[in-house]
N, C-alpha and C positions, 0 to 999 in steps of 0.2 A: 147330383151324382155322389155317391159316398166315397170318401177316400179310404180304401182299406189297406194302405201302405203304398209307398212308391213302387216298390218291388212289384207288388200285385198289380198295379196300374199299368206299370211298363209292361208286363206279360199281355193284359189286354190289348195294349196299343200295337204291340208287336204282332200279335194275332191278326189283328184287322189289317195290318200293312200288307199281307200276303194278297187277300182278296182284291184289295185296292190296287195293288201294283197291276193287276190282270183286269181292271174294270175298264170298260168301253168308255170313249170320249162322251159318248151319249149320256151314260150313266152318271159321269161326273159332272157333267154339264147340268144336268137335271138336278142334281144333289145341289149344285151351288145356287141355282135359280130359285129352288124351294127355300133354302136358308135366307136367301135375299127378301123373299116374300114375307117370310115370318118376321125379320127384323123390321120390315116397313110396316105390317100389320100390327105388330105387338111393341112399337118403339116405347109406348108409354111405361112398358115393365123394365125396359133398359134404363129410361131416364129415371125412373124411381130407384132403381138400384143405384144408379150413379150418383143421385142426390145424396143416399146414405154414404157413399165414399167420400163425396165432397164435404159434407157436414162434418165427417171424423176429421178429414184432412185440416178443416178450417179450427176446428176444436184444438188439433194439436199444433197449430202454429205453422202450418207449411206455408213455404213462399208463393208468389205469384207463378213462378216458373212451374213448380209442382202441380199447382191447381189447374194452370192452363193444359198441361199435358193431360190430366186426369179427367177434365170436364167434357161431358159430352152435351150435344145438343140436338135438336131434331135436324138440323143442318147436316152435323157430323155423322148421325145415323142414316141419314139419307146416302150421304157420301160411302159409308161402307156397305150400304145395300148396292149401291152403284158400282163399287169395288168388285164385289162378287159377282155382279152381271157382266162386268167388264173382263174379268178373268174368264168367264164361261165363253165368252165371245173370242178368247184369244186360241190360235192354233195350240194343240195338244203336242208337246215335245216327246211325249213317249212314243217309241218305235220310229222316231226320226232317224234316217239313215243320214250320218255325218258324211262319211266317204266310204269308198271301198275299191278293191283292185283284185286283179287276177295275177297269181305268181306264175313263173315259168312252168311250174309243176302242175299247173291247171287249178291249184287251190284257191277258191274264191273268199275273199275276206273282206267283211264290212264291219264298221263301227255303228254301233246303234245307241241312241238314248234309253236308258232305264232308270226307274225312280231310285233315289237312294235308300228309301226303306222308311225307317222312323226319324224324322227331323224333330228335335227337341228345341224349344224356344223358351229361354228365360229371359224376362223382361220386366221393366219398372213404370209403375203408374201411366201405363198408355193404353187403354182399353179397346182402342181401335186395332191395337196389334193383334189381338184375339182373332179378329175377323180376318185381316188382312193375311195373317200367318196361315191359318187354317185353309183359305181359299187358294193360295198358292200351293200348298203342300197337296191339297185334295185335287187340283187339275193336273199337278206334275206327278201323281200317283203315289204320294208319301202319305202316311199318317202323321198327324200332328200332335205331338206330345207337348203340352203348354203348361209353363209354370210362371204365372204372373206374380206381382207384388201384393204385399198385404194391403197397402193402400187403396188398390183397385179391386180387391178380389170379389166384392159384391157385383161390381159391373161385370167383371170378367165371367162370373158364374152365370149371370142372366144371358150374356153373350153366347157363351159355348153352350148354354141348354137350348137355345133357339137353333144354333149350328146343327147340333146333333139330333135334334128333333126334325129339321128339313133333311138332313143326310139319311136318316133312317125310313123317311117316307118315299125315299125313291129306290128303296132296297140295298143301299150300300151299309156297312156296318156303322152303327153309331160312333163306335170307339175308334173310326178314322180320325175324331177329334177328341181329346182326352185333356181335360184340365185338372192339375194338381191343387186340390183345396188347402193343403197344408203349405203355410207361408213361412215356416220358420226357416231360420238360418240352417239347420240341421238337415231340413228335406232339401234345400238348395243344393248342399254339397252331395247329398245322396243322389240327387237328381244328376249332377255333373259326372257321377262315377258309374252311370248304369252302362257299362261296357256289355255288349251282346243284346242291347235293348235300343239304345239310341246310336243312329249310324252318324248323324252330324248335328253338333250343337251350335245354336246361333245366340250369343247373348246380346240381348239390346237393353243398354242402361249406361250409367255412368262409370266413372274411374273405379268405384269400389266393387261394381259387379265385375268389371273386367279384370281386376286385380284377383278377384276370387276365382275367377275361371282359371287364370293363369296359375295359380296355385293349387287348386284342388281337382281340375277337370282331368279325367281319364279316358275320356271319350274324343273324338276328333271335333274339332271346333273351327268355327270362321268368326272371327272377330269383327263385330260391328262397333267400329272406334269412334274416338273422339273427333269432333269437326272444327278444329281451329282453322277456319277458311278465310283466305286473303282475296281481296280485290286491289288490284296494282292499275293505278292510273296513268298511262305512259305519257311521255311528252307530245305524243301526237294525238293523243285521244280527243274525241269529240265531248268537250266538258258538259254538255247538256246531257248527252247520253250518258256519260259517267256518273253524273249526279242521280239521275233515275236509278242506274243500276245499283249504286252502293247504298242509295235509300231502301230500295226493294230488298237488297240483300240482307241488310241489317234490321229494318223496322218490321217488314211483312208479317213475319213470325219468328221472333229473336228467340224462342225456346227451342228451336229444333237444331239438328246437327249441320244442316246445309246452311244456315244463317251465317253471314259474314261476322268475323270477330276481330278483323284487321284490315285496316286501310293503308296501302302504300301508295305514295304519290311522288312522280316524277319532280326533281326540284325546279325544272324548267315552267312547270304550271302550278307548282303548290301554292304560291303566293295569291294567285287568282282562284285557284280551286278550292283550297281548304276553308277560307271565309264563307263562300258558298256552302261546302259541305256542312259546316257546323251549324249555319241558320236551318238548313233542311233537316238536320238530325237533332233538332230542339228536342229535349227531353232524353237524348243519349248522353251518357256520361263519357267523356272523351280522356284519354290519357295517351301522351305522346312523348316522342323523343325530343331533344333539345331543339331541333330545327322546326318541328311542327309546333312546339309550344312559342317559339318566336314569331310565328305569324298568327296563331290563334291561342287565346288564353285556355289552358286545358291542364290537367293533372300530368304529373310526372310518370311515365309507364316505366316499370322494372321489366327485366328479363322474364319474370313470371307473368307478367301482364301479357308480353308478346306471344308467350306460349300457351296462353289460357284459352280454354272453351268456356266463356263467359254464359252462354246461354240467358242471356239477359240485355237489357238497354244499355251496354257498354262496349266501347270499341278502342282498340289500340291504335294508334297512328304514327307512321314513320314517313319520313322524306327521305328518298333514295335519289343517287345521281345518276342511275342507268337501269335498263332493265336487266343487266348482270347482276346489280346490287339487290334488285327486287327478288331475283331467283336466289340469291345467296340468302338473304331474308327468310325466303319461304323454307329454303333447305334446313335452315337452323331451327325454325319455330313451328314449320307447318306439321301437322299430324298425319299428312297423305291423303285427305277427304277429297276438298274440291278447292280449286284456286283458279281465279279469273284475272284475265288482262283486258283493259278498254285501251284500244289503240286504233289508229287508221294506218299504222306502218306494217306492210305484210311481214317482212323480215323481223320485226320485234314479236308479232304474233307466232310466227313459226319458231323462233328461238324458244319462247316462252313454253309453248305446247310440247316442243322437243325436250327441254332440259328440266322442267317441272316434274317432279316425281310426285304424283298423285293419282288417286283412283279415277278423277275426272278433271279435265282443264278445260276450261271456258274461254271464248274469244267473244268480248262484246255481249255478254249475257249475265244474268244474275245467277249467283250459285245456288238459289233457290229452286233452280230447275233440275239439279242432280238429285231424282227421285224417281222410283219405279213407275209411278203412274204418269209423270211427266215424259219418261222415256218410252212410254209406250207398253209398259209392262203390265199394265192393269193395278198393280200394287207391287209392294217389295216386301221380302221378308227382313230386310237388313240392308245396310250400305256397308260392303266390306272395305276395311282399310289395309288388308293384308294381301299378299300375291299368288298365294297357293289355292288352287281349285276356282275360286271366283274373286273378283274385284271390282268395287262400285256397286251399284244398286242390283241386289240380287232378285231376279224374277223366276219364270219358270225353268228355264234352260239352267239357271245356276242350281237348281234343286234336282238336277238329274246327273247321273254319272255316265260312263260309257261301257258298252258290253262288246267283245269282239265275237262275231260270228263267222265261222270257218266252214265252209262246205268244199267237200271233195268227192272223188269218185273212187275210194278205196286207195288213195296215196298212203304209203308208209315212209318213214325216214329211214334212210340209209346210214 
């Protein structure tokens, strides 16, 4: 696909959004299944493209977190194809009647879900986002306008090409998915300012991308924010369960936003739990407050450490005297993403879930479950940490808006 300028691409995707909004569920599902089939059949093309990106990143000295986010494998491509099929099997939100009522004057009013139109996604070094975002946009009747990073451009081009081919095979416009090939900073800023084209912008990336959105964007956006996620081990916790949850939340995939970055432990169980946790978290750099360091040797944690999204094998640790103190710590340092409590005390769980202000609050479960696929959404376009329009994992319904349909029998207003 040749880039003839961001504005021209925008007009193409805007034009495609109109027939896509009216497309039948059957047509959208057929396009998703065709794209999934192509991803599976021609996975070697995607892997070859990805190797080019990996080689370039390694030569540039990229760290292990960047490489992990960038790397595709046969299993990850199969997962992308599975995600397309899963989204195809989900209920179509377009046309869903949310509620309705009849006014005393006989007017019949109902609220119906409709597509947003053009959803812009600007993202960094995660080629699977190309597939996930396109799938969710397509099923919800939106055109996907994609702007990835220079580091993943070869992979993104290969994936987007297969998606477009699959979509066009079923009669829908190929421009339902458009990828911007220009990865310059100037093109990113222009992308963020395409008023009249992009109806909703979703950024997926680190602090520098979010800062750029806040500074430059003139289109509506939903922030996919940092994940400084906490696990709080309460005084009444089952410590075996707590250990499994902490290890999973930190180690299973440390480079993602729903991985745990901070461990809080009640002082009543800290002397027993922290040595066990330190042994189980071998290879994880621990930094803690004075109370934690008095129990287990570790580095000293600064306020910046407690506020950090490490996205690496590093964990901040604090000992707290109560569930209230844990909530206060999370309120001060948390990013509003996902927070977990491990407890057998129902009152503590209820207090935590009520008073912790985050997109997701978990009781006796790993933060790693805060994910569109794990929530049954098939995939996600991002995890919103803001409170307007959408919050938490954004699936199909979060990619729609509401239209009032009002039916009458000649009523006029006096």
